[in-house]
C-alpha positions as CSV (number, residue, x, y, z in Angstrom):
1,M,0.2,0.0,0.4
2,P,1.7,3.3,-1.3
3,K,2.5,5.8,1.7
4,L,0.6,8.9,2.1
5,P,2.1,12.3,2.0
6,R,2.9,13.7,5.2
7,R,0.9,16.6,6.1
8,T,2.5,20.0,7.0
9,P,0.8,20.8,10.6
10,V,-1.3,23.7,10.7
11,V,-0.2,26.6,13.3
12,A,-2.8,29.1,14.5
13,P,-1.2,32.7,14.0
14,P,-0.3,34.6,17.3
15,A,-3.4,36.6,19.0
16,P,-2.9,39.9,18.9
17,P,-2.1,41.9,21.3
18,E,-5.0,42.8,24.1
19,E,-5.6,46.4,23.6
20,P,-5.3,49.0,26.6
21,K,-8.1,49.4,29.1
22,G,-9.3,52.3,30.2
23,T,-10.7,56.0,28.6
24,D,-8.0,56.5,26.7
25,A,-7.5,53.0,24.9
26,P,-8.0,53.6,21.2
27,T,-11.7,52.2,19.4
28,T,-11.0,50.0,16.3
29,L,-13.9,49.5,13.6
30,A,-13.6,47.8,10.8
31,G,-9.8,48.1,11.1
32,V,-9.7,51.9,11.5
33,T,-8.1,53.3,14.6
34,E,-9.8,56.2,15.6
35,T,-8.8,58.2,18.7
36,P,-11.7,59.3,21.5
37,P,-12.1,63.2,21.7
38,E,-10.9,64.8,25.1
39,V,-13.0,64.8,27.9
40,G,-15.5,67.6,27.8
41,E,-15.0,68.2,24.0
42,T,-18.4,67.6,21.3
43,T,-17.8,63.9,19.7
44,P,-17.2,64.5,16.1
45,E,-20.0,62.7,13.6
46,P,-17.2,60.8,11.7
47,Y,-16.3,59.6,15.2
48,R,-20.1,57.8,15.7
49,R,-21.1,54.4,13.7
50,P,-21.9,55.3,10.2
51,R,-26.3,55.3,9.5
52,K,-27.5,53.7,6.8
53,V,-28.0,56.0,4.1
54,R,-32.0,56.2,3.1
55,Y,-31.5,58.7,0.0
56,T,-31.0,58.7,-3.7
57,H,-27.3,59.3,-3.6
58,D,-26.3,61.3,-1.1
59,A,-27.2,62.7,2.5
60,H,-28.8,65.4,0.9
61,T,-31.1,64.1,-1.5
62,V,-34.4,62.8,-0.2
63,R,-36.5,60.6,-3.0
64,H,-39.4,62.6,-4.4
65,P,-42.9,62.3,-3.0
66,V,-44.3,60.7,-6.1
67,D,-41.3,59.2,-7.6
68,D,-41.5,61.9,-10.4
69,Y,-38.0,61.1,-11.9
70,P,-38.4,61.6,-15.9
71,T,-36.9,59.5,-18.2
72,P,-33.2,60.8,-20.1
73,Y,-33.7,61.3,-23.8
74,A,-30.9,59.2,-24.5
75,F,-32.3,56.3,-22.6
76,V,-35.6,56.1,-24.8
77,D,-33.4,56.5,-28.2
78,V,-30.9,53.4,-27.2
79,L,-34.2,51.2,-26.4
80,F,-35.7,51.7,-30.2
81,Q,-32.7,51.7,-32.3
82,N,-31.3,48.3,-30.0
83,L,-35.3,47.0,-30.9
84,G,-35.7,47.9,-34.2
85,V,-38.8,50.1,-33.9
86,D,-40.2,51.7,-36.9
87,P,-42.0,55.2,-34.6
88,A,-44.3,55.7,-38.1
89,T,-46.0,52.3,-37.7
90,T,-46.0,52.3,-34.2
91,R,-48.7,53.4,-31.4
92,V,-47.4,54.0,-28.0
93,H,-49.0,54.4,-24.6
94,E,-47.7,56.0,-21.3
95,P,-49.4,55.6,-18.0
96,A,-47.0,57.5,-15.7
97,A,-46.4,60.4,-17.6
98,G,-45.3,62.4,-14.8
99,G,-43.9,65.9,-16.2
100,G,-44.5,64.9,-19.7
101,W,-41.1,64.5,-20.8
102,L,-41.2,61.1,-22.1
103,V,-44.5,62.0,-24.4
104,S,-42.8,65.1,-25.6
105,H,-40.0,62.9,-26.9
106,L,-42.0,60.5,-28.1
107,R,-43.4,62.7,-30.1
108,R,-40.5,64.4,-31.1
109,L,-39.5,60.8,-32.8
110,G,-42.7,60.9,-35.2
111,F,-44.3,57.7,-32.9
112,A,-47.8,57.4,-35.1
113,E,-49.7,57.5,-32.0
114,V,-49.1,59.3,-28.7
115,T,-51.3,58.2,-25.8
116,F,-50.8,59.1,-22.2
117,E,-52.3,59.6,-18.2
118,D,-50.6,60.4,-14.7
119,L,-52.4,60.2,-11.6
120,V,-51.2,63.5,-10.4
121,Y,-51.2,65.7,-13.6
122,S,-54.4,64.4,-15.4
123,G,-55.9,61.9,-11.9
124,V,-56.3,59.3,-13.6
125,D,-55.0,56.0,-12.2
126,Y,-53.7,53.6,-14.6
127,L,-53.2,50.7,-11.9
128,D,-57.7,50.9,-11.0
129,G,-59.5,47.9,-11.8
130,D,-62.3,50.1,-13.3
131,Y,-59.8,51.7,-15.6
132,T,-59.1,50.3,-19.2
133,P,-56.6,51.3,-21.0
134,P,-56.2,52.1,-24.8
135,E,-55.2,48.7,-27.2
136,T,-51.9,50.0,-28.3
137,D,-48.6,48.4,-29.6
138,W,-46.2,49.5,-26.7
139,V,-46.7,50.6,-23.6
140,I,-43.2,52.3,-22.7
141,T,-43.0,54.1,-18.9
142,N,-40.6,54.8,-16.0
143,P,-43.4,54.3,-13.5
144,P,-43.0,54.5,-9.6
145,Y,-40.6,52.0,-8.4
146,K,-43.1,50.5,-5.9
147,Y,-45.9,50.2,-8.1
148,A,-44.0,49.0,-11.2
149,E,-44.6,45.1,-10.8
150,A,-48.7,46.0,-11.2
151,F,-47.7,48.3,-14.4
152,A,-46.1,45.6,-16.0
153,V,-48.5,42.9,-15.3
154,K,-51.6,45.5,-16.6
155,A,-49.9,46.9,-19.5
156,L,-49.6,43.3,-20.9
157,T,-53.3,43.2,-21.4
158,H,-53.6,45.8,-23.6
159,A,-50.0,46.4,-25.0
160,K,-48.0,43.5,-27.4
161,Y,-44.5,44.7,-25.9
162,V,-43.9,46.4,-22.4
163,A,-40.7,48.4,-21.8
164,L,-40.1,49.6,-18.0
165,L,-37.3,51.5,-17.3
166,M,-36.1,50.6,-13.6
167,N,-32.8,50.6,-11.6
168,S,-30.6,47.7,-11.2
169,S,-32.5,46.5,-7.7
170,F,-35.9,45.4,-9.7
171,I,-34.3,42.3,-10.9
172,E,-32.6,41.2,-8.0
173,A,-35.7,40.3,-5.6
174,L,-36.7,36.1,-4.7
175,G,-40.3,37.3,-4.8
176,R,-40.2,38.7,-8.5
177,A,-37.8,35.4,-9.8
178,R,-40.2,33.2,-8.5
179,G,-43.4,35.5,-9.6
180,L,-42.7,37.9,-12.5
181,F,-40.0,37.0,-14.0
182,T,-41.6,33.2,-13.9
183,D,-44.9,33.9,-14.9
184,H,-43.8,36.5,-17.1
185,P,-40.3,36.2,-18.2
186,P,-39.2,39.6,-20.2
187,R,-38.3,39.0,-23.7
188,F,-35.4,41.2,-23.6
189,I,-33.0,42.9,-20.3
190,L,-31.5,46.0,-22.0
191,V,-28.1,47.0,-19.2
192,N,-27.7,51.0,-20.0
193,A,-23.5,51.0,-20.1
194,R,-23.7,54.9,-19.2
195,K,-25.5,56.3,-15.9
196,M,-27.5,59.3,-15.8
197,R,-27.3,62.7,-14.2
198,L,-29.9,63.3,-11.8
199,R,-31.9,66.9,-11.2
200,D,-29.1,68.7,-9.0
201,N,-26.3,67.1,-11.6
202,N,-24.8,64.3,-9.3
203,P,-24.5,60.6,-11.1
204,S,-27.2,58.4,-9.8
205,V,-26.0,55.3,-7.9
206,F,-28.0,53.3,-9.9
207,A,-27.1,51.4,-13.1
208,H,-30.7,51.4,-15.1
209,Y,-32.3,48.8,-17.0
210,W,-34.8,48.5,-19.8
211,L,-37.2,45.3,-19.2
212,V,-39.1,44.2,-22.1
213,W,-41.6,42.1,-22.2
214,E,-43.9,40.4,-25.4
215,R,-47.6,39.3,-24.5
216,G,-47.4,36.1,-24.5
217,Y,-43.7,35.2,-24.6
218,G,-42.4,32.3,-22.4
219,G,-39.2,31.4,-23.7
220,P,-35.0,32.7,-22.3
221,T,-34.6,36.4,-21.7
222,E,-31.9,37.7,-23.9
223,L,-29.4,40.1,-21.9
224,R,-28.0,43.1,-23.6
225,W,-25.7,46.2,-22.7
226,V,-26.4,48.8,-24.6
227,V,-24.7,52.7,-24.8
228,P,-26.9,55.5,-24.7
229,E,-25.3,58.8,-26.5
230,G,-25.1,62.4,-25.6
231,E,-26.1,63.7,-22.3
232,I,-27.6,61.7,-20.1
233,K,-29.6,64.0,-17.6
234,M,-33.0,63.8,-16.0
235,P,-35.3,66.3,-17.5
236,D,-36.8,69.2,-14.9
237,G,-40.2,70.4,-14.2
238,L,-43.0,69.7,-16.9
239,A,-42.4,69.5,-20.6
240,P,-43.9,72.0,-23.0
241,G,-47.1,71.3,-24.8
242,V,-48.1,67.9,-23.1
243,W,-50.1,69.5,-19.9
244,P,-52.3,72.3,-20.3
245,D,-50.3,74.3,-17.9
246,A,-47.1,73.9,-19.3
């Protein structure tokens, strides 16, 4: 019987030296050593344990109360260019129009018909069970994120294709993996390889994806990386010519 190779004994590393006790001992957190303030001084903010950030991208920007975050034009252009959509023969519907910037750009691109509504600006609740939206070829929208799944499901009842602009966290949820994405797998996920700039000109911390569904499709999802061109800046205010007061 052949001899097995001799194993090298594993020696535990020496224990780190104990830190001195008392009020003058340095405090170590995640490998960073900081010295406590002198007695009588006010504790500086950096010395405290970091708090969880609940903001869009920094400690000074809270989320818009109705999730009105307009879609940059460059994101819209790259969507239709990559899917080969002919605007002249295509009807589109925007169910969460917000300030009207997406509607304005769809009109500029020459789509055959552009219909739209918005809960805040026109008082129409797209998700109301009694509301029947118009039949259309495409629903394209950047919906309130907490209602995005409901928007996708309803849109598939009256459109052949649905495109939702979402941030990257939307595709990570276990519940959607077992529910929405199993029952209605997207035909495409288009990953925007460039990030938008928000109203205050700071970059978004999230990448944004187009999730594209085709009604009745049950096959695998194709993942594509797309590169929007030009400025990717979130519009602000109301788009001219969409709502009566604009």
